C-alpha positions, 0 to 999 in steps of 0.5 A, spaced: 763 156 560 761 161 554 762 158 547 764 164 544 771 166 543 774 171 547 776 177 543 784 179 543 784 186 545 789 188 540 784 186 535 780 192 532 773 192 534 769 189 528 763 195 528 769 200 527 770 197 521 763 198 518 763 206 521 769 210 518 774 213 522 772 220 519 765 219 521 767 217 528 771 223 529 765 228 526 761 225 531 766 226 537 768 233 535 761 235 534 759 233 541 765 236 544 764 243 541 757 243 542 758 241 550 764 246 550 760 252 547 755 251 553 761 252 558 764 258 555 761 264 558 760 269 552 754 272 551 756 272 543 755 265 543 748 264 546 744 263 540 750 259 536 748 251 535 753 246 532 749 243 526 754 238 524 762 237 523 766 235 517 773 233 518 777 232 512 780 225 510 787 227 513 784 229 519 788 236 519 782 240 519 774 240 521 769 245 518 764 246 524 757 248 521 753 253 525 746 255 525 748 262 525 754 266 525 753 273 526 760 277 526 760 278 534 759 270 534 765 269 529 769 274 533 768 270 539 769 263 536 776 265 533 777 268 540 775 261 543 778 256 538 784 254 541 780 252 548 775 248 543 781 245 540 784 243 547 777 240 549 777 236 543 785 233 544 783 231 551 777 227 549 780 224 543 787 220 542 789 222 535 796 224 532 794 231 531 788 235 533 784 238 527 784 245 526 777 248 527 774 252 521 767 255 523 762 256 517 754 258 517 750 252 515 747 253 509 741 248 510 739 252 516 737 258 511 734 254 506 730 251 511 727 258 513 726 260 506 722 254 505 718 255 511 717 262 508 714 260 502 710 254 505 707 259 510 700 262 508 701 268 504 708 267 504 712 269 498 
């Protein structure tokens, strides 16, 4: 017999307390959106990569950071936003699903500029 006490299923997972809820939601939303974008058959979304997600503390809105956001990709994301939110709702048990906002990740452009500067003859 094990000497470890059994954990009551009503007790919260101790690892969950060390990992804030918004961080867990950020991670799941990023995975779900990235997976769903791969499933959507829309040429405008071919080169779009999810680089991160920031969910507001009240969990009402989520900013999805993308590698590039052309005008056509922005239109496609607006068109498929409801589908993406429905996929999130299926994967998570939350009172409400965060409303998605799509933004270009400024870190991607900053990285490109740094590469241009560091490249021989760059500048």
